[in-house]
N, C-alpha and C positions, 0 to 999 in steps of 0.2 A: 606401064602406060596408064595414065589417068583417064578415067571415063567420066564424061559429063553426066551429072545426075539431074541437073536442073539448069535452065537458062531462061532469063527474063529479059526482054527487050522493050525499051521505051514505055515502061509502066507509068501510068498517070493516075492520080486520084485527086479530085477537086470536091470541095464542099461549098455549100451556099448557092446563091443565085448570081447572075451576071454582074449586077451592081455591087455585090460584096462577096466575091469568090475568094476562097482560100485554097492555095495549091499545096496539098499535103505531099504529093510526089509529083515532080515535074519532069518526067521522062528518064527515069533511072533504068539502067541496064546492068545485069550481073550474071554470073554463072557460078554453080557449085560443082566441084568435082569430087571424086572419091577421097575419102578421109578428110574432108573439110566440114567445118561447122559454121553456121551463121547464127547471128542473134539480132533481134530487133528490139530496140530500147525505146521506151516512151513512158510518160508519167501515167499513173493509175487512171483508167478510163479513156486513154487515148486511142483505143480501138486497134492496137497493133495486132497484126496477125501472128499466128504461130506457124512456123514452117519447119518441117523435118524431112530428112532425106535418108 
């Protein structure tokens, strides 16, 4: 049986102001279960978070 280690629902991240907003994450959802690994890719300085389970 796989056990859920992490679940994210409707994650949103916006940068800027109303007239010039950038949607970095527009409502993503995912889950990580036992024996799974995830990676987040982005260019240097893109402020990608580190996640570990």
